[in-house]
C-alpha positions in Angstrom: -60.3 -23.9 12.0 -56.7 -23.0 12.5 -54.3 -24.2 9.7 -51.2 -22.8 11.4 -50.3 -25.7 13.7 -47.1 -25.0 15.5 -45.9 -22.3 13.2 -45.2 -18.8 14.6 -46.7 -15.6 13.1 -43.7 -14.8 10.9 -43.6 -18.3 9.4 -47.3 -18.2 8.6 -46.9 -14.8 7.0 -43.9 -16.1 4.9 -45.8 -19.1 3.6 -48.8 -17.0 2.9 -46.7 -14.6 0.8 -45.1 -17.6 -0.9 -48.5 -18.9 -2.0 -49.6 -15.4 -3.1 -46.3 -15.1 -5.2 -46.8 -18.5 -6.8 -50.4 -17.5 -7.6 -49.1 -14.3 -9.3 -46.6 -16.3 -11.3 -49.2 -18.7 -12.5 -51.4 -15.9 -13.6 -48.5 -14.2 -15.5 -47.4 -17.4 -17.2 -50.6 -19.2 -18.0 -53.4 -16.7 -18.3 -51.4 -14.0 -20.1 -49.7 -16.6 -22.2 -53.1 -17.9 -23.3 -54.2 -14.4 -24.6 -50.7 -13.5 -26.1 -49.7 -16.8 -27.8 -46.9 -15.3 -30.1 -44.7 -14.3 -27.2 -44.0 -17.7 -25.6 -45.9 -20.2 -27.8 -49.5 -21.2 -27.5 -51.2 -22.5 -24.3 -54.0 -24.9 -24.7 -57.3 -24.6 -22.9 -56.7 -27.3 -20.3 -53.5 -25.7 -19.2 -55.3 -22.3 -19.1 -58.2 -23.6 -17.0 -55.9 -25.7 -14.7 -53.5 -22.7 -14.1 -56.4 -20.4 -13.4 -58.0 -22.8 -10.9 -54.7 -23.5 -9.2 -53.9 -19.8 -9.0 -57.3 -19.0 -7.4 -56.8 -22.0 -4.9 -53.3 -20.8 -3.9 -54.5 -17.2 -3.4 -57.4 -18.3 -1.4 -55.1 -20.4 0.9 -52.9 -17.4 1.3 -55.8 -15.2 2.4 -57.1 -17.8 4.8 -53.7 -18.3 6.4 -53.3 -14.6 6.9 -56.8 -14.2 8.4 -56.2 -17.2 10.8 -53.3 -15.4 12.6 
């Protein structure tokens, strides 16, 4: 199953890198914020779980897009 449609190789690579970067930002803000609550306020469990799941999904999409080239 190709997810690339009519995008060229550079566009797919750029979008894939964007998803990977968003995944890293989510990990940095939600997961680390959960374990170090004094720095930026506390993060509740629902936000922690939601951010972790979304981060994993975005990273997985990024890897699948790079593999489908």
